[in-house]
Each structure stands twice: as C-alpha cells, then as structure tokens.
C-alpha positions as YAML, in Angstrom:
chain: A
units: angstrom
residues:
- id: 1
  name: UNK
  ca: [50.94, -43.77, 16.89]
- id: 2
  name: UNK
  ca: [52.89, -40.73, 15.84]
- id: 3
  name: UNK
  ca: [56.69, -40.87, 15.65]
- id: 4
  name: UNK
  ca: [58.66, -38.83, 17.98]
- id: 5
  name: UNK
  ca: [62.13, -38.05, 17.38]
- id: 6
  name: UNK
  ca: [64.95, -40.00, 19.04]
- id: 7
  name: UNK
  ca: [65.96, -38.42, 22.39]
- id: 8
  name: UNK
  ca: [68.37, -35.58, 21.99]
- id: 9
  name: UNK
  ca: [70.19, -33.64, 24.64]
- id: 10
  name: UNK
  ca: [69.23, -30.09, 25.20]
- id: 11
  name: UNK
  ca: [72.54, -28.55, 24.05]
- id: 12
  name: UNK
  ca: [72.59, -25.11, 21.94]
- id: 13
  name: UNK
  ca: [73.44, -26.97, 18.81]
- id: 14
  name: UNK
  ca: [70.56, -29.49, 19.11]
- id: 15
  name: UNK
  ca: [68.12, -26.85, 20.05]
- id: 16
  name: UNK
  ca: [68.89, -24.88, 16.89]
- id: 17
  name: UNK
  ca: [67.93, -27.96, 14.85]
- id: 18
  name: UNK
  ca: [64.37, -28.01, 16.21]
- id: 19
  name: UNK
  ca: [61.92, -26.84, 13.45]
- id: 20
  name: UNK
  ca: [60.03, -23.59, 13.70]
- id: 21
  name: UNK
  ca: [56.62, -24.95, 13.25]
- id: 22
  name: UNK
  ca: [54.01, -26.40, 15.38]
- id: 23
  name: UNK
  ca: [54.26, -29.49, 17.07]
- id: 24
  name: UNK
  ca: [54.09, -31.65, 20.36]
- id: 25
  name: UNK
  ca: [57.17, -32.32, 22.74]
- id: 26
  name: UNK
  ca: [58.23, -34.29, 25.66]
- id: 27
  name: UNK
  ca: [60.87, -32.97, 28.16]
- id: 28
  name: UNK
  ca: [62.42, -35.68, 30.15]
- id: 29
  name: UNK
  ca: [64.27, -35.70, 33.46]
- id: 30
  name: UNK
  ca: [66.05, -38.96, 33.91]
- id: 31
  name: UNK
  ca: [63.65, -41.83, 34.26]
- id: 32
  name: UNK
  ca: [60.74, -39.65, 35.60]
- id: 33
  name: UNK
  ca: [57.58, -39.29, 33.45]
- id: 34
  name: UNK
  ca: [58.15, -36.67, 30.78]
- id: 35
  name: UNK
  ca: [56.67, -33.30, 30.68]
- id: 36
  name: UNK
  ca: [54.23, -33.25, 27.69]
- id: 37
  name: UNK
  ca: [53.33, -29.87, 25.88]
- id: 38
  name: UNK
  ca: [52.57, -28.47, 22.42]
- id: 39
  name: UNK
  ca: [53.48, -25.30, 20.62]
- id: 40
  name: UNK
  ca: [51.58, -23.42, 17.90]
- id: 41
  name: UNK
  ca: [52.70, -22.71, 14.47]
- id: 42
  name: UNK
  ca: [56.31, -21.37, 14.17]
- id: 43
  name: UNK
  ca: [56.91, -22.01, 17.84]
- id: 44
  name: UNK
  ca: [58.13, -25.42, 18.58]
- id: 45
  name: UNK
  ca: [61.65, -24.38, 18.96]
- id: 46
  name: UNK
  ca: [60.90, -21.34, 20.84]
- id: 47
  name: UNK
  ca: [58.37, -23.18, 23.17]
- id: 48
  name: UNK
  ca: [60.93, -25.77, 24.11]
- id: 49
  name: UNK
  ca: [63.52, -23.17, 24.59]
- id: 50
  name: UNK
  ca: [61.25, -21.29, 27.02]
- id: 51
  name: UNK
  ca: [60.34, -24.53, 28.86]
- id: 52
  name: UNK
  ca: [64.08, -25.26, 29.36]
- id: 53
  name: UNK
  ca: [64.40, -21.99, 31.20]
- id: 54
  name: UNK
  ca: [61.56, -22.71, 33.57]
- id: 55
  name: UNK
  ca: [61.92, -26.38, 34.17]
- id: 56
  name: UNK
  ca: [65.50, -27.39, 35.55]
- id: 57
  name: UNK
  ca: [67.09, -30.78, 35.18]
- id: 58
  name: UNK
  ca: [65.99, -31.75, 31.82]
- id: 59
  name: UNK
  ca: [68.25, -34.39, 30.36]
- id: 60
  name: UNK
  ca: [66.54, -35.10, 27.01]
- id: 61
  name: UNK
  ca: [63.93, -33.92, 24.68]
- id: 62
  name: UNK
  ca: [61.67, -35.51, 22.02]
- id: 63
  name: UNK
  ca: [59.45, -33.78, 19.69]
- id: 64
  name: UNK
  ca: [57.10, -34.41, 16.80]
- id: 65
  name: UNK
  ca: [56.57, -31.40, 14.03]
- id: 66
  name: UNK
  ca: [53.15, -31.03, 12.99]
- id: 67
  name: UNK
  ca: [51.30, -29.10, 10.06]
- id: 68
  name: UNK
  ca: [48.85, -27.15, 12.45]
- id: 69
  name: UNK
  ca: [48.24, -26.16, 16.10]
- id: 70
  name: UNK
  ca: [45.14, -28.30, 16.10]
- id: 71
  name: UNK
  ca: [47.31, -31.39, 15.24]
- id: 72
  name: UNK
  ca: [49.85, -30.41, 17.53]
- id: 73
  name: UNK
  ca: [47.26, -30.43, 20.52]
- id: 74
  name: UNK
  ca: [45.83, -33.77, 19.33]
- id: 75
  name: UNK
  ca: [49.26, -35.30, 19.58]
- id: 76
  name: UNK
  ca: [49.92, -33.57, 22.88]
- id: 77
  name: UNK
  ca: [46.75, -35.32, 24.18]
- id: 78
  name: UNK
  ca: [47.78, -38.65, 22.85]
- id: 79
  name: UNK
  ca: [51.25, -38.52, 24.41]
- id: 80
  name: UNK
  ca: [49.86, -37.08, 27.76]
- id: 81
  name: UNK
  ca: [47.47, -40.13, 28.07]
- id: 82
  name: UNK
  ca: [50.30, -42.43, 27.17]
- id: 83
  name: UNK
  ca: [53.10, -41.12, 29.37]
- id: 84
  name: UNK
  ca: [51.33, -39.14, 32.11]
- id: 85
  name: UNK
  ca: [47.74, -40.32, 32.49]
- id: 86
  name: UNK
  ca: [47.65, -38.57, 35.81]
- id: 87
  name: UNK
  ca: [49.06, -35.05, 34.63]
- id: 88
  name: UNK
  ca: [46.71, -32.31, 34.95]
- id: 89
  name: UNK
  ca: [46.75, -29.85, 32.05]
- id: 90
  name: UNK
  ca: [47.72, -26.31, 33.21]
...
C-alpha cells in the first residue's frame, strides 16, 4: 500500500511544507473516519488549504504526493476503500 505521510497538524507552517504537485490526502477529525480526497497536478497544497476552509474541526492531515492526477485518483480510491468504505464520492 502507498505510504502516507505521518499525521501533521494543520498549522500555517506545516501547510506551507505540503508539495505543490498532485496527490491524495486524508483530513482527520479526532477519531472519526477521515475525509479522503485527491488533487490534480500542482494543486495538493492548494486543495488541502481549500478543504480546511470548508471542513471545520480538522485536527490532522496525511497526504501522499504522486506523479500524476491519474495516480492521485488511484490512491484516493484505495484510501477511500480502506478508511471510508461507505463514503460516497461527491
């Protein structure tokens, strides 16, 4: 299985370290199942920041940079199936 980063807190400093490339990510809220998403090329950092503005109470972030949007969507599906088997893709 693809390696995600260790959990990081959603601080301004940590967010600035997220790569500007495609990738899959998990937004965690305590012990609840994470929100799983993906971002196209050059948008992983931007997409996570956008989601943090929408989703309140996020306590940690994990992500996996990828080489392409297609690979990011592949990992999004893998992580969605693993962490949220009942989550509907919006």
